[in-house]
N, C-alpha and C positions, 0 to 999 in steps of 0.2 A: 504494500500500500504506500503510495507516494503522496506526500503533502505538497500540493501545488503552490502553496504560498512560498515555499522555499526550495522546491524541487528536491526534497530530501525523503528518503525512505523512512517511514515511521513504524512499519510493522512488516515482518517477513517470516516465512517459514519454509522449510524444505521438505518435500514429501516424495513418495515414490511416484513414478510416472503413471501408475494406474489409479492414483488418487483423484477423484472427481474435483474439478476446480470449485464447484458450487459449495462443497462441504467446507471449504476454507472460510466461508463467511461465518461459520459457527464460532470461529476463534478470533475473528477480527474485533478489536475493541471499538465500540461505537461512542463517539463523542456527541453529546446533545448539541443540536444547532449546526452540526456539520453537514456538508453535502458530500455524498458518496456517488461517484460517477463510475458506472459499471458497464461492462460489455454484456451482450445478450447471453453469453455462456453462464452468467451468474443469476439468471432469472429463476427464482424459486419463491413462490408467494409466501410461504412460511417465513423464509429468511428476510424477504422484503418487509414483512410485517414486524419482524424483530427490529429492523432499522427504524421504522416509523414509531413503534412503541417506545423506543429509546429517545425519542425527541429529535431524531435526525431526519435528513431528507435524501432521496435517491433520484438519480437520473440514469435510466437504463435503456438500452436500445430494445425496441419491441421485437416480439417473436411473431412472425406471420401465421404460425399454426395455431395461435391462441385466438379463439373466437370472441368477438365483442360487438356491441352496438353503440351508436352515437346517441348520447342524451342531449348534448348541446354543442353548437359550434360558435366560436367567437370570431369576430372580424379580425383579419390580419392585414398587415401592410405587405402587399405582394411585390413591392419594390425591393424588399429584403429577400433573404433566402427562405423565409417561413412560408409554408403553403397552407397549413391548417393548425388550428389550436382548438382542441375538442375536449369535452368531458365525455368519458365512455364508461360503460359497465361491461363486465365480462359475462358471457352467457354459456360458457362451457361448464360442464359439470364440476370439475375440480377447481378451475379458476374462480368461478362465481362463489363456490363454497369457502375457499381460502381468502378471497378478497371480495366480499359482497358490496363494499362501498365504492363510490365513483373513483376513477383514476383519470389523471390528465394525460392527454396524448398530443404531442407536438410533432409535426412533420415538416421537413425542410427539403429543399433541392440543393444538392451539392454540385455547383456549377463546375468546379475543378475536375471532378471525376464523373460528372454527368450521371448522377444517380439520386434517388430519393431515399431519405432516411426518416425514421420515426422513432420517437422516444416516449417512454412512460415515466411519469414522475408524480410524487405527492406534494410538489411545490405548486401552490396556487396563486401566490402573490407576485412572483417574478414575471417579467415580460417573456413572451415566447422566444424572442431573440436571445435573451439571457440563458434560457434553457438550452438552446442550440449551442451557444458559446461554451456552456459548462461541459457539454458532451465533447465538443471539439478539443477541449483541454485534456481529455483522456489520452490523447496521442502522446502526451508528455511521458507516460510510463513506458511506451514503446521506445521513445528516444533514450530514456534512461537505460533500458536493457541494451540497446545498441551501443551506448557509450561505454558501459562497463565491459561489454564483450570486446570492443575494439581497443580500449585503453588499459584494461586491467587483465588482459590475457585469459579470457574465459571462453575463447573459441575452441580450445582443446584442454584436456585435463591431464595432469601429471600422473594421476593414479586412477584406477577404475573401481576401487572399493567404495562403498557408501561413505565411509569415514573420510577418505581422501577427497571425494567430491564435495562433501559438506565443508571441510576445512578450506578448500580453495574458494568456494562460493562465499562463505562467511568472511574470509580474508578480503575478498574483492569488495564486498559491501562495506566492511569496516574501513578499508582504504578510501572508498568514495566518501563516506561520512567524514572522515578525518580531513580529507582534502577540501571538501565543500565548506566545512565549519571553519577551518583555518583561513580559507579565502575570504569568508565573510568577516571573521574577527579582525583580520588585518586590513579590511576594506580594499582589497586588491580588485581592480576593475578588469584585468585581463580575463579571457575566457578560461574555463576550468581545465581544458586540455593543455593549454600553454602553462597554466599554473602547475599542473601535475608534472609536466616535462621539466620545468625549471627546478622543482623540488627534487626530482629524481637525479638531476645532474649535480646537485649540491647536497646530496644526502649525508655525506660525511664532513661537510664544511661547518665551521662554527659561526658563519654569518647569520645574523638574525633574519627571519623570514621576510619581514617587511623591507629590509635593505636590499634583498635580492631583486625587488621590483621598483627600486628607486633609481631614477635616471642619474648617472654620474656625469658631472660637468668636467670636461677635459679640454686640453688644448688651450686656445687663446681665451676662451670664456673663463678659464680658471685663473687667469693672470689678473693682477691689479690693473686698474684703468690706465695708469701711466705706461705700464709695460705693454699693454695691449696696443696703445697708440704707437709706441716705438716699433712694435712688431709689424703693425700695418704699414707704417711708413717704409720699412725695409722692403 
């Protein structure tokens, strides 16, 4: 689970490949007032109810095989990507029993990939465009996984035992956290990849981290004004 406010992992677990993703939601800590953005693989109405009962909100991509009917349609600004903003009720046997109350459904058109997407949410007060933007931010976790694979050597494993794999993954996540927190604490504005590369090159140096990213004044700029003038005249 990635906290989008800081792009930091806040909860993680490692399971066997046969472990169903949706079961992971049973262990996720729910913070009241938070927004959980989920892919459709995590749709389970019992678990969505747990999120709602904890005082949190969810935005999840819809599943076309779940039957519903429209109770109400709100007007939308079609100059944006939003195509519909509806109140729906489920009429399938299981879905209607597990979630008998209304659900909000927002659909958009993705111009970049030329496809239509729809989301379910228990957020009623936010504009439909905000709902769509919340789900768009889910892509950040894909970028996170790509980053640690490319920069922290997770494309291949040094060992094949469960313990060896766990050690390597936890080490990579810990390295990411340490790097991201240090970059923030020292208020370094360079991107995380460059920050990590500089740290790796100076791993055994005694230079303070903040000084590694301080521009050093050299040459004529480092001379007193009178010496600079003489230098320029020569």
